[in-house]
Backbone bond lengths (Angstrom), bond angles and torsions (degrees), N, CA, C in turn:
res aa  C-N    CA-C-N  psi(-1)  N-CA   C-N-CA  omega(-1)  CA-C   N-CA-C  phi
1 X - - - 1.460 - - 1.527 112.05 -
2 X 1.332 116.91 -37.66 1.461 121.27 -175.68 1.522 113.41 -96.07
3 X 1.324 116.71 -9.39 1.457 120.19 179.06 1.512 114.50 72.86
4 X 1.347 116.37 30.96 1.464 120.38 -177.97 1.525 110.45 -113.47
5 X 1.328 116.33 161.91 1.463 121.38 -176.10 1.524 112.44 -82.14
6 X 1.335 116.60 -42.54 1.461 121.83 -176.90 1.526 109.88 -116.90
7 X 1.333 118.45 146.75 1.468 121.07 -177.83 1.526 112.22 -79.78
8 X 1.328 115.26 56.59 1.465 121.72 -175.96 1.527 108.79 -128.51
9 X 1.324 116.20 119.15 1.464 121.96 -177.86 1.513 109.71 -116.56
10 X 1.318 116.58 137.27 1.465 122.44 173.46 1.522 107.64 -93.21
11 X 1.323 116.22 118.67 1.457 120.06 -178.34 1.520 112.10 -74.13
12 X 1.317 115.25 161.93 1.462 120.39 176.26 1.516 111.44 -68.66
13 X 1.328 117.37 136.89 1.467 122.60 179.80 1.523 109.34 -141.23
14 X 1.336 115.47 124.90 1.459 119.93 -178.37 1.523 111.22 -60.66
15 X 1.317 116.61 132.28 1.469 127.08 -179.60 1.526 112.91 72.32
16 X 1.334 118.40 -7.35 1.471 121.43 -175.93 1.526 112.09 -110.71
17 X 1.339 116.73 -33.71 1.456 120.55 -175.62 1.514 113.37 -78.22
18 X 1.317 115.55 68.40 1.466 122.19 177.70 1.527 109.73 -101.80
19 X 1.313 115.62 174.45 1.464 121.00 -175.06 1.528 112.41 -59.56
20 X 1.339 117.30 -35.71 1.463 120.36 -178.58 1.522 111.42 -57.86
21 X 1.325 116.52 -47.70 1.460 120.34 -177.92 1.527 111.12 -74.79
22 X 1.318 116.94 -47.39 1.468 120.42 -177.69 1.524 111.76 -58.03
23 X 1.324 116.92 -44.82 1.463 119.77 -178.94 1.526 111.58 -67.44
24 X 1.339 117.07 -36.00 1.462 120.34 179.77 1.521 110.92 -65.18
25 X 1.344 116.70 -41.36 1.470 120.31 178.90 1.527 109.82 -65.94
26 X 1.317 116.90 -44.59 1.467 119.97 -179.86 1.519 111.56 -64.93
27 X 1.316 117.13 -41.82 1.465 120.26 178.65 1.525 112.12 -63.67
28 X 1.340 116.26 -24.40 1.460 120.90 179.68 1.524 112.11 -86.80
29 X 1.333 117.54 2.58 1.455 121.08 176.80 1.506 115.33 100.57
30 X 1.354 117.36 -1.03 1.452 120.97 176.02 1.517 110.55 -97.82
31 X 1.327 116.15 -163.01 1.454 120.97 176.69 1.519 108.68 -116.40
32 X 1.332 116.33 109.39 1.452 121.14 175.39 1.515 110.93 -78.50
33 X 1.324 116.34 157.19 1.462 120.63 -177.26 1.522 110.90 -138.55
34 X 1.319 115.75 125.52 1.467 121.95 172.00 1.525 107.94 -85.90
35 X 1.316 117.01 134.11 1.465 120.71 177.86 1.519 109.02 -87.38
36 X 1.339 115.73 112.51 1.459 120.84 -172.80 1.513 114.18 -56.69
37 X 1.343 117.65 -48.51 1.456 120.45 -172.92 1.524 113.72 -80.08
38 X 1.345 117.31 -2.07 1.465 118.62 169.60 1.527 109.38 -66.10
39 X 1.323 115.68 -28.87 1.463 120.51 177.72 1.535 109.21 -82.46
40 X 1.335 118.09 133.13 1.475 121.23 -171.78 1.521 114.89 -67.71
41 X 1.329 117.43 -22.05 1.469 120.75 -179.93 1.526 109.41 -142.98
42 X 1.325 117.96 160.07 1.465 120.08 174.85 1.522 112.40 -58.64
43 X 1.321 116.52 -34.42 1.468 120.53 179.25 1.531 110.87 -64.39
44 X 1.324 116.20 -40.04 1.465 119.64 177.82 1.530 110.75 -68.22
45 X 1.323 116.72 -32.89 1.468 119.77 176.84 1.531 110.28 -63.55
46 X 1.316 117.58 -41.77 1.465 121.05 177.38 1.529 110.10 -58.10
47 X 1.332 116.65 -42.53 1.470 120.82 179.29 1.526 111.37 -64.54
48 X 1.353 116.47 -39.15 1.467 120.05 -179.55 1.524 110.85 -67.80
49 X 1.327 116.47 -37.25 1.465 120.57 176.03 1.528 110.01 -62.91
50 X 1.319 116.46 -44.03 1.469 120.28 178.36 1.527 110.53 -63.47
51 X 1.332 116.54 -37.54 1.466 120.14 179.31 1.528 110.12 -65.35
52 X 1.324 116.48 -40.05 1.462 120.27 179.10 1.531 110.37 -65.35
53 X 1.326 116.50 -38.93 1.474 120.22 179.34 1.528 111.36 -63.80
54 X 1.325 116.28 -28.23 1.464 119.27 178.33 1.527 111.53 -75.09
55 X 1.360 116.39 -12.14 1.454 121.53 -176.22 1.527 113.17 -108.80
56 X 1.341 117.42 -11.60 1.463 120.50 177.84 1.524 110.01 -153.58
57 X 1.327 115.71 148.13 1.470 120.17 173.09 1.524 110.21 -107.58
58 X 1.341 116.22 12.43 1.461 122.28 -179.99 1.534 110.30 -96.05
59 X 1.338 117.33 162.53 1.469 119.34 177.98 1.525 112.26 -62.38
60 X 1.316 116.55 143.69 1.463 122.03 169.54 1.519 108.18 -144.44
61 X 1.328 115.68 160.75 1.461 121.78 -175.56 1.524 110.23 -111.70
62 X 1.331 114.65 169.82 1.462 121.76 170.13 1.520 107.77 -124.79
63 X 1.324 116.30 134.21 1.460 121.96 176.85 1.523 110.05 -92.60
64 X 1.343 115.39 136.30 1.464 121.28 172.62 1.523 107.04 -127.29
65 X 1.322 116.30 105.56 1.459 121.83 -179.84 1.524 109.19 -96.20
66 X 1.326 115.11 122.42 1.464 121.54 -173.96 1.526 108.43 -105.95
67 X 1.320 116.62 102.30 1.461 121.98 -176.83 1.519 110.77 -138.71
68 X 1.340 116.48 157.81 1.472 118.49 171.47 1.522 109.54 -62.50
69 X 1.308 117.19 136.51 1.458 121.28 -179.09 1.524 110.27 -131.71
70 X 1.341 115.34 155.00 1.462 120.50 177.56 1.524 109.59 -62.86
71 X 1.327 115.74 -43.23 1.459 121.74 177.82 1.530 108.56 -105.62
72 X 1.335 118.93 126.12 1.472 121.38 -177.70 1.534 112.16 -55.09
73 X 1.334 115.47 139.75 1.462 122.01 -179.08 1.527 108.95 -112.21
74 X 1.343 118.40 131.11 1.478 120.35 178.23 1.528 111.27 -78.87
75 X 1.336 116.77 73.38 1.454 121.50 -174.31 1.525 112.38 -56.92
76 X 1.331 116.87 -40.17 1.467 119.91 -178.39 1.524 110.97 -61.53
77 X 1.332 116.40 -37.07 1.467 119.78 179.89 1.526 111.01 -70.56
78 X 1.328 116.73 -37.81 1.467 119.54 176.00 1.530 109.96 -63.98
79 X 1.339 116.44 -43.20 1.463 120.14 179.61 1.528 110.83 -61.54
80 X 1.325 116.96 -42.23 1.457 120.63 179.41 1.522 111.00 -65.50
81 X 1.330 116.68 -37.07 1.467 120.77 178.13 1.528 110.75 -63.19
82 X 1.336 116.17 -38.38 1.467 120.92 177.49 1.523 110.30 -62.57
83 X 1.327 115.83 -45.95 1.469 120.90 179.60 1.522 110.81 -63.73
84 X 1.317 116.45 -47.40 1.464 121.21 -177.59 1.527 112.13 -62.87
85 X 1.340 116.43 -24.97 1.470 120.60 -179.51 1.522 112.56 -84.21
86 X 1.332 116.74 -2.68 1.458 119.53 176.79 1.517 115.01 79.00
87 X 1.352 117.25 16.79 1.467 120.68 177.32 1.528 109.14 -66.23
88 X 1.338 117.16 140.69 1.467 121.11 -177.39 1.525 114.04 -113.22
89 X 1.337 116.85 -2.82 1.467 120.61 177.90 1.523 108.35 -136.61
90 X 1.322 116.98 128.43 1.461 121.83 178.07 1.524 109.20 -126.60
91 X 1.323 116.23 133.66 1.458 121.99 170.62 1.521 107.22 -100.78
92 X 1.338 116.41 120.02 1.460 120.19 175.27 1.524 109.22 -105.32
93 X 1.319 115.63 153.21 1.460 120.86 -179.51 1.526 108.19 -153.05
94 X 1.330 114.89 165.87 1.457 119.02 179.53 1.507 111.21 88.06
95 X 1.306 116.36 -123.47 1.462 120.91 -177.00 1.526 112.43 -76.54
96 X 1.310 115.34 172.09 1.458 123.55 -178.93 1.533 110.84 -55.64
97 X 1.347 118.08 123.28 1.465 120.46 -177.77 1.530 113.62 -84.36
98 X 1.338 118.11 3.77 1.463 121.35 -172.75 1.530 113.97 -52.17
99 X 1.354 119.82 -40.51 1.467 118.71 -179.78 1.526 113.89 -60.37
100 X 1.333 117.45 -22.78 1.458 121.29 -176.43 1.530 112.98 -96.01
101 X 1.341 116.68 -11.86 1.460 119.62 -174.24 1.527 113.99 -63.53
102 X 1.340 119.84 -41.58 1.475 117.71 178.79 1.525 113.05 -57.33
103 X 1.338 116.57 -41.47 1.466 120.75 178.29 1.517 110.72 -63.53
104 X 1.325 116.58 -48.95 1.462 120.44 -178.04 1.527 111.42 -65.31
105 X 1.333 116.88 -43.07 1.458 120.66 -178.15 1.529 111.21 -64.63
106 X 1.335 116.22 -38.49 1.472 119.63 -179.17 1.521 111.32 -65.36
107 X 1.337 115.97 -21.36 1.461 120.62 179.34 1.527 112.04 -97.46
108 X 1.344 116.88 6.17 1.462 120.33 178.96 1.512 114.08 72.76
109 X 1.321 116.87 27.33 1.464 121.72 -177.16 1.533 110.34 -89.61
110 X 1.335 116.17 134.56 1.456 121.92 172.06 1.523 108.36 -84.16
111 X 1.337 116.43 130.34 1.465 120.94 -176.34 1.527 109.91 -111.12
112 X 1.339 115.18 124.19 1.467 122.97 174.93 1.530 106.63 -108.63
113 X 1.321 117.76 117.48 1.467 119.61 -179.45 1.525 109.91 -104.45
114 X 1.317 115.99 134.33 1.469 121.40 -179.47 1.520 109.16 -86.39
115 X 1.339 116.34 126.41 1.464 122.19 -175.74 1.529 110.32 -129.17
116 X 1.333 116.42 144.19 1.469 120.67 179.93 1.520 112.37 -107.50
117 X 1.321 117.60 9.22 1.458 120.52 179.47 1.523 109.45 -153.53
118 X 1.318 115.04 162.63 1.461 119.48 177.44 1.529 110.44 -66.50
119 X 1.333 117.39 -41.44 1.472 119.41 -177.58 1.524 111.54 -62.83
120 X 1.333 117.02 -37.08 1.458 119.35 177.23 1.529 110.81 -70.34
121 X 1.319 116.87 -34.29 1.462 121.08 177.95 1.526 110.71 -64.59
122 X 1.320 115.80 -43.41 1.463 120.30 178.81 1.529 110.79 -66.17
123 X 1.331 116.69 -36.53 1.463 120.35 176.80 1.525 110.04 -64.38
124 X 1.331 117.12 -43.23 1.466 121.15 179.03 1.523 110.60 -60.89
125 X 1.320 116.25 -41.14 1.462 120.61 177.10 1.527 110.40 -62.03
126 X 1.336 116.86 -43.16 1.464 121.16 -174.71 1.521 113.06 -67.95
127 X 1.335 117.79 -27.89 1.470 119.99 -179.13 1.523 112.65 -89.70
128 X 1.352 116.81 -5.78 1.454 119.31 173.73 1.510 117.33 111.35
129 X 1.333 117.92 11.98 1.465 118.69 174.96 1.531 109.04 -65.45
130 X 1.321 116.80 145.89 1.461 121.50 -176.54 1.519 112.80 -82.42
131 X 1.328 116.11 -23.78 1.455 121.79 -175.29 1.521 107.18 -160.01
132 X 1.322 117.33 154.68 1.459 119.87 172.36 1.518 109.51 -124.89
133 X 1.318 115.05 153.39 1.449 122.64 173.43 1.522 106.30 -109.86
134 X 1.328 116.53 110.91 1.461 121.81 -173.40 1.524 108.95 -89.15
135 X 1.318 115.28 114.47 1.466 123.52 -171.38 1.519 111.20 -99.22
136 X 1.334 117.45 109.49 1.455 121.29 178.46 1.519 112.79 -79.23
137 X 1.329 115.78 169.94 1.464 122.99 -176.63 1.528 112.15 -60.60
138 X 1.339 117.67 -21.67 1.469 121.51 -178.26 1.526 112.82 -71.66
139 X 1.319 116.46 -13.38 1.466 120.90 -166.87 1.521 113.57 -70.15
140 X 1.322 114.92 164.43 1.458 121.96 170.83 1.524 109.38 -80.76
141 X 1.313 116.62 161.67 1.459 119.77 177.89 1.515 111.12 76.30
142 X 1.331 116.40 -139.93 1.464 121.22 -172.83 1.530 111.32 -94.88
143 X 1.351 117.84 108.78 1.462 120.73 -179.66 1.531 113.74 -90.44
144 X 1.330 117.88 7.11 1.459 120.55 -175.05 1.515 110.61 81.07
145 X 1.315 116.44 -167.92 1.460 120.93 -174.73 1.530 113.02 -116.94
146 X 1.338 117.77 6.51 1.464 120.21 -176.70 1.525 113.45 -88.95
147 X 1.339 117.07 -23.13 1.468 122.48 178.74 1.529 112.66 59.68
148 X 1.336 117.00 40.48 1.459 121.11 178.91 1.525 108.82 -100.88
149 X 1.328 116.40 127.10 1.463 120.94 -178.10 1.519 111.00 -82.03
150 X 1.324 115.22 166.77 1.460 120.26 -176.56 1.530 113.78 -68.00
151 X 1.337 118.09 -22.12 1.470 119.16 176.79 1.530 111.17 -62.81
152 X 1.311 117.62 -23.38 1.465 122.26 176.68 1.520 110.83 -101.34
153 X 1.332 115.47 -43.47 1.462 120.72 -172.22 1.530 112.77 -66.29
154 X 1.322 117.06 -40.43 1.467 119.23 -176.37 1.533 112.89 -68.88
155 X 1.334 119.72 -46.75 1.463 118.37 176.05 1.529 112.56 -61.70
156 X 1.331 117.45 -34.64 1.460 120.09 175.77 1.526 110.64 -62.47
157 X 1.341 115.73 -45.02 1.466 120.02 179.09 1.528 110.63 -61.69
158 X 1.336 116.00 -41.15 1.472 120.06 179.95 1.533 111.35 -62.77
159 X 1.322 116.51 -34.64 1.470 120.41 179.66 1.527 112.24 -71.48
160 X 1.335 116.24 -37.95 1.460 119.66 -165.74 1.531 115.21 -104.43
161 X 1.327 117.25 -29.33 1.459 119.33 -175.48 1.530 111.90 -83.26
162 X 1.307 115.20 145.91 1.468 120.86 174.18 1.530 111.65 -101.97
163 X 1.331 116.80 -21.42 1.468 120.92 178.30 1.529 109.64 -90.60
164 X 1.341 118.46 159.70 1.461 120.70 177.80 1.536 110.84 -63.15
165 X 1.338 114.95 153.85 1.467 117.91 175.72 1.518 111.35 -143.34
166 X 1.328 113.83 152.67 1.455 123.02 177.77 1.519 109.41 -104.00
167 X 1.324 116.45 147.92 1.455 121.67 173.23 1.522 108.77 -93.16
168 X 1.316 116.48 127.94 1.458 120.82 -177.07 1.519 109.67 -131.12
169 X 1.324 116.46 133.68 1.458 121.42 178.34 1.516 112.25 106.84
170 X 1.333 116.37 120.34 1.453 120.89 175.40 1.512 114.99 78.64
171 X 1.334 117.26 19.36 1.468 120.05 -178.31 1.527 109.43 -120.81
172 X 1.338 116.17 130.63 1.458 118.70 -179.01 1.514 113.67 -158.42
173 X 1.340 116.72 5.70 1.466 119.24 178.03 1.528 109.47 -146.97
174 X 1.333 115.76 -178.47 1.452 120.57 -176.79 1.516 113.32 -66.17
175 X 1.329 117.17 -30.85 1.458 119.86 176.51 1.526 110.31 -62.86
176 X 1.318 115.87 -43.71 1.461 119.89 179.57 1.519 111.91 -64.49
177 X 1.327 116.31 -39.50 1.461 120.77 178.32 1.524 110.57 -63.53
178 X 1.338 116.71 -47.70 1.466 120.14 179.86 1.528 110.81 -63.01
179 X 1.326 116.81 -40.57 1.462 120.85 -179.17 1.524 111.08 -65.11
180 X 1.330 116.86 -41.57 1.461 120.78 179.66 1.523 110.93 -61.78
181 X 1.328 116.07 -43.51 1.461 120.26 178.43 1.533 110.74 -65.53
182 X 1.334 116.05 -38.41 1.467 120.47 179.63 1.524 111.12 -65.02
183 X 1.329 117.32 -31.35 1.467 120.64 -178.76 1.520 112.71 -86.56
184 X 1.339 116.45 2.90 1.454 119.38 172.64 1.506 116.34 110.55
185 X 1.324 117.37 -7.35 1.464 119.53 178.69 1.523 110.39 -69.84
186 X 1.323 116.14 152.61 1.466 121.32 178.74 1.524 112.27 -92.42
187 X 1.324 116.50 -8.66 1.456 121.96 179.33 1.513 108.91 179.69
188 X 1.321 115.58 -173.93 1.468 120.32 -178.80 1.520 110.51 -127.54
189 X 1.314 114.98 154.77 1.459 123.29 176.18 1.525 107.25 -122.74
190 X 1.330 117.76 118.98 1.469 121.31 -178.01 1.526 110.13 -118.18
191 X 1.322 115.23 139.87 1.449 120.88 174.23 1.516 110.97 -118.90
192 X 1.333 116.00 -67.07 1.467 121.27 -176.06 1.528 111.87 -53.92
193 X 1.340 117.84 -43.81 1.470 119.15 -176.61 1.517 111.44 -63.09
194 X 1.340 116.99 -35.42 1.461 119.12 178.45 1.531 112.34 -74.11
195 X 1.337 117.55 -18.17 1.463 119.62 174.23 1.522 111.30 -65.56
196 X 1.339 114.89 -30.08 1.466 119.48 -176.73 1.528 108.83 -101.53
197 X 1.321 115.05 59.93 1.459 122.89 174.45 1.525 108.25 -131.45
198 X 1.323 115.65 164.29 1.464 119.72 -177.53 1.522 112.15 -62.10
199 X 1.332 117.16 -34.32 1.462 120.10 -174.62 1.523 113.63 -84.52
200 X 1.320 118.44 -13.51 1.463 120.22 -179.22 1.533 109.73 -61.95
201 X 1.339 118.54 130.12 1.469 121.65 -173.60 1.521 113.18 -83.53
202 X 1.331 116.20 54.15 1.459 120.61 177.30 1.531 109.14 -131.01
203 X 1.329 115.98 158.92 1.463 121.72 -173.59 1.530 111.49 -62.42
204 X 1.331 115.37 143.93 1.458 120.65 -178.80 1.524 112.24 -60.02
205 X 1.330 117.91 -30.26 1.472 120.13 179.19 1.526 111.37 -65.39
206 X 1.317 116.49 -34.44 1.464 120.70 177.97 1.527 109.65 -70.12
207 X 1.331 116.07 -43.00 1.464 119.81 177.82 1.533 110.12 -61.16
208 X 1.335 116.59 -45.03 1.457 120.26 -178.19 1.524 111.55 -65.31
209 X 1.330 116.49 -34.88 1.470 120.71 177.25 1.522 110.10 -60.23
210 X 1.331 117.15 -38.10 1.470 120.48 179.27 1.528 111.36 -75.48
211 X 1.329 117.17 -33.04 1.468 120.17 174.75 1.528 109.86 -62.45
212 X 1.319 117.05 -40.84 1.465 122.12 -177.09 1.529 113.40 -77.07
213 X 1.327 117.07 -12.26 1.461 121.36 -173.33 1.531 112.14 -76.94
214 X 1.328 114.91 160.49 1.462 121.74 171.98 1.522 108.82 -107.40
215 X 1.329 115.39 177.03 1.457 119.88 179.19 1.535 112.74 -66.44
216 X 1.327 116.39 -9.98 1.469 121.13 -179.71 1.526 112.66 -93.08
217 X 1.325 117.22 -0.78 1.462 120.86 -172.60 1.524 114.52 -93.79
218 X 1.330 116.76 39.09 1.464 120.35 168.98 1.525 108.18 -126.00
219 X 1.317 116.01 158.91 1.466 122.07 179.05 1.521 109.60 -128.29
220 X 1.330 115.99 147.64 1.464 121.69 175.50 1.529 107.92 -103.04
221 X 1.324 115.49 106.78 1.464 120.58 179.80 1.536 109.35 -106.41
222 X 1.312 115.72 170.58 1.472 123.85 -179.01 1.529 112.95 65.23
223 X 1.336 118.02 14.95 1.471 119.08 179.66 1.524 110.48 -63.57
224 X 1.338 117.02 -36.98 1.463 120.57 -179.36 1.521 111.69 -67.70
225 X 1.325 116.47 -20.17 1.463 121.61 179.20 1.528 111.31 -95.46
226 X 1.332 116.99 1.08 1.463 123.47 -175.47 1.531 111.07 53.83
227 X 1.322 113.95 43.60 1.462 121.73 176.61 1.529 107.51 -141.25
228 X 1.320 115.01 47.99 1.461 122.90 -170.36 1.526 113.00 -49.81
229 X 1.340 114.99 137.20 1.460 121.25 176.21 1.522 108.95 -135.26
230 X 1.329 115.93 134.68 1.468 120.24 175.58 1.518 108.56 -95.79
231 X 1.332 115.81 121.68 1.459 122.37 -178.08 1.517 109.37 -129.53
232 X 1.329 115.48 167.00 1.459 119.79 176.54 1.523 109.26 -67.53
233 X 1.331 116.17 139.83 1.461 120.72 -177.95 1.523 109.93 -79.07
234 X 1.325 116.36 111.60 1.465 121.58 173.82 1.527 107.98 -141.14
235 X 1.326 116.98 -172.93 1.468 120.01 -175.29 1.520 112.07 -64.67
236 X 1.329 117.24 -32.18 1.466 120.29 -179.52 1.526 109.86 -69.46
237 X 1.325 116.91 -44.42 1.467 120.29 177.29 1.519 110.71 -60.70
238 X 1.333 116.59 -38.62 1.461 120.07 178.64 1.531 111.12 -64.79
239 X 1.336 117.22 -38.74 1.466 120.57 176.97 1.525 111.14 -62.59
240 X 1.327 116.03 -41.68 1.466 120.51 178.67 1.526 109.85 -61.28
241 X 1.337 117.30 -44.58 1.453 121.07 -179.49 1.523 111.53 -64.41
242 X 1.324 117.10 -36.55 1.470 120.75 177.95 1.528 110.69 -63.30
243 X 1.322 116.99 -42.18 1.464 121.12 179.03 1.530 110.03 -66.02
244 X 1.330 116.36 -42.38 1.467 119.84 -179.52 1.528 112.06 -65.97
245 X 1.343 116.85 -26.84 1.468 121.07 -177.70 1.528 112.60 -80.73
246 X 1.308 117.93 -10.72 1.462 120.84 -179.60 1.521 110.88 -67.97
247 X 1.341 117.95 149.49 1.467 121.22 179.89 1.529 111.45 -58.83
248 X 1.310 115.86 148.54 1.455 120.24 178.98 1.512 112.38 93.37
249 X 1.321 115.00 176.95 1.456 121.46 -177.15 1.522 111.27 -78.59
250 X 1.342 116.04 134.08 1.459 120.81 175.74 1.524 109.02 -84.95
251 X 1.320 115.59 131.87 1.457 120.45 173.91 1.521 108.62 -106.72
252 X 1.339 117.11 145.20 1.460 119.92 -178.66 1.524 111.47 -56.96
253 X 1.330 116.46 -32.33 1.469 120.39 179.89 1.528 111.33 -60.43
254 X 1.336 117.35 -25.13 1.468 121.26 -179.17 1.524 112.08 -68.49
255 X 1.321 116.72 -25.86 1.468 120.61 -175.68 1.525 112.96 -119.65
256 X 1.314 116.27 -2.87 1.471 120.64 -172.22 1.513 112.91 -55.13
257 X 1.328 118.01 -42.36 1.466 120.73 -176.90 1.519 112.34 -65.34
258 X 1.345 116.93 -24.85 1.464 120.90 -179.33 1.514 112.70 -81.91
259 X 1.334 116.78 -29.65 1.472 120.36 -168.47 1.524 113.29 -111.09
260 X 1.301 117.94 14.10 1.468 120.70 -179.21 1.526 110.76 -56.25
261 X 1.325 114.87 135.21 1.456 119.98 -177.92 1.512 113.59 -59.68
262 X 1.315 116.51 -32.16 1.467 119.61 -178.60 1.526 110.99 -62.97
263 X 1.340 117.18 -29.92 1.465 119.83 178.58 1.526 111.07 -69.63
264 X 1.338 115.53 -35.45 1.460 118.74 175.23 1.510 111.53 -63.57
265 X 1.315 116.38 -40.54 1.464 120.46 178.00 1.525 110.28 -63.98
266 X 1.325 116.75 -40.31 1.466 120.73 -179.80 1.522 111.31 -63.04
267 X 1.332 117.46 -42.93 1.476 118.67 -177.90 1.517 111.12 -68.65
268 X 1.339 118.03 -31.77 1.456 119.83 174.76 1.522 111.02 -65.68
269 X 1.336 116.26 -30.10 1.463 120.73 -178.24 1.521 112.63 -84.25
270 X 1.362 117.51 -42.95 1.471 118.71 -173.22 1.522 114.11 -103.78
271 X 1.329 117.88 -10.93 1.453 120.16 174.37 1.514 115.70 83.63
272 X 1.329 117.97 5.31 1.468 120.92 176.85 1.526 107.83 -82.03
273 X 1.324 116.95 100.33 1.459 121.56 -171.28 1.524 113.45 -75.00
274 X 1.339 117.61 -0.22 1.462 120.45 176.06 1.525 111.72 -108.55
275 X 1.337 116.96 13.97 1.470 120.73 -179.90 1.520 111.96 -73.86
276 X 1.336 116.31 -40.67 1.457 120.74 -175.61 1.512 109.87 -159.66
277 X 1.331 116.14 -155.72 1.460 120.79 179.07 1.528 109.84 -111.64
278 X 1.348 115.31 157.00 1.462 118.94 171.10 1.524 108.68 -146.59
279 X 1.319 115.08 147.40 1.459 121.18 -179.46 1.523 110.45 -68.46
280 X 1.320 115.75 136.22 1.466 121.77 176.58 1.519 108.26 -156.47
281 X 1.326 116.60 137.79 1.448 121.31 -179.41 1.519 112.46 -92.71
282 X 1.326 115.36 170.08 1.458 120.85 179.98 1.524 112.11 -63.02
283 X 1.328 116.74 -14.18 1.459 121.39 178.85 1.523 112.06 -62.01
284 X 1.333 118.69 -14.74 1.476 119.26 177.39 1.523 111.19 -53.97
285 X 1.333 117.07 -27.54 1.462 119.77 179.09 1.516 113.69 -67.31
286 X 1.331 117.26 -17.21 1.466 121.60 -179.66 1.531 112.53 -105.67
287 X 1.313 116.72 2.80 1.467 120.32 -178.67 1.528 109.27 -96.33
288 X 1.327 116.45 121.27 1.462 118.60 -178.78 1.527 113.66 -133.85
289 X 1.347 117.37 13.81 1.463 119.28 175.45 1.518 109.38 -156.59
290 X 1.346 115.01 174.33 1.468 121.34 -178.63 1.531 107.67 -125.47
291 X 1.319 117.53 80.44 1.466 121.10 -178.52 1.524 111.25 -84.19
292 X 1.321 116.53 171.89 1.463 120.17 167.50 1.523 107.64 -74.22
293 X 1.314 117.12 163.10 1.471 120.14 177.77 1.520 110.95 -61.05
294 X 1.321 116.60 -38.58 1.467 120.05 178.75 1.521 111.10 -64.32
295 X 1.325 116.82 -44.08 1.466 120.62 178.42 1.524 110.65 -61.61
296 X 1.329 116.12 -43.06 1.463 120.61 -177.79 1.522 111.69 -64.26
297 X 1.330 116.31 -51.27 1.467 119.55 -177.15 1.524 111.27 -65.03
298 X 1.322 117.19 -43.49 1.468 120.51 178.93 1.520 110.45 -59.93
299 X 1.317 116.89 -44.72 1.470 121.42 179.49 1.525 111.47 -62.87
300 X 1.326 116.24 -44.41 1.461 119.96 -179.18 1.525 111.51 -63.23
301 X 1.326 115.96 -45.12 1.463 120.10 -179.70 1.523 110.48 -63.76
302 X 1.332 117.21 -43.38 1.467 120.80 178.99 1.530 110.52 -62.09
303 X 1.335 116.86 -43.59 1.468 121.00 179.21 1.531 110.90 -62.35
304 X 1.328 115.56 -45.76 1.461 120.00 -178.38 1.523 110.99 -63.19
305 X 1.329 116.77 -43.79 1.462 120.05 -179.88 1.530 111.32 -64.17
306 X 1.338 116.02 -38.31 1.470 119.35 178.55 1.527 110.56 -64.67
307 X 1.322 116.64 -41.16 1.473 120.40 178.65 1.519 110.62 -63.92
308 X 1.326 116.53 -45.18 1.469 121.17 -177.58 1.525 110.84 -66.16
309 X 1.349 118.02 -47.12 1.464 121.66 -173.39 1.524 113.59 -82.46
310 X 1.335 116.49 -29.04 1.465 118.87 -175.66 1.528 111.69 -103.11
311 X 1.308 116.85 -67.62 1.463 120.00 -175.31 1.530 112.15 -60.69
312 X 1.338 116.48 -54.21 1.469 119.52 -175.27 1.521 112.32 -69.51
313 X 1.340 116.79 -38.06 1.475 119.92 176.48 1.522 110.71 -59.99
314 X 1.313 116.18 -44.37 1.472 120.10 -179.32 1.511 111.13 -64.57
315 X 1.332 116.79 -41.39 1.466 120.13 179.14 1.523 110.93 -64.39
316 X 1.332 116.31 -40.12 1.462 120.94 -177.61 1.531 111.90 -69.39
317 X 1.326 115.56 -30.71 1.469 119.13 -176.40 1.527 112.73 -95.43
318 X 1.334 116.45 -1.14 1.478 119.84 -177.26 1.522 110.79 -71.73
């Protein structure tokens, strides 16, 4: 459906989904993704798409995340820019993408919607999305409020969905890829693991911090606001949790200065890992090197194939 060699998709990531990373993933046989709202205007997004095309002749996607924002975002203009640029695959996330589907469908675009629950996945299917990315509780960013892990969520999706789906959250090696396929997924969507690659446009100190981390080095913030987000555990995340733990209702204004998106962008640029917060999944516990995207995908595919053909075949025939 996506015209790619390997069932490996790079999810949209704010400040990270630039042409360098997207083209590297696509050139390695996966599906790279440019993050639309990382670009300050729709016009800049068009330029970034053109820049990515100069770096790969393979398919790549654009992510459009639809969320409430402090500053209003011209989503319709971003969507039109995607269409005008001739993109054929869009990853949507956040709110219901239904208002944008007629535009995307009229342009022949395949829409992958990111969902954190089975009910949202079924809703995405019912409104006409071509594929869903099923996000388990292990994932980076917003895992929803149900706290259901992929060991439950993926088999449920396989039972109930009629459209293809990707497994997202907690996957970063060949074992995870093989397991996702075994549970019924048609492919995988990775974010955090692609952050720790040579082509990811973030400071080496941030990458090394994730290499050194364990599976316990993430924090769940915004739980008191019922807008849970999984981020890397640092002093800023700890401050946010302390404020949320105080008696009484937490207001976003109480933590806004700590979690501003611009601070996340700054730490990716200067490498000061205590400047702000950044999304990171529990998969950091399984990350122990900084390969190129090609090295990573090739290794994962080789590992998965070995598990499927050797380990599982032997178990089945025993």
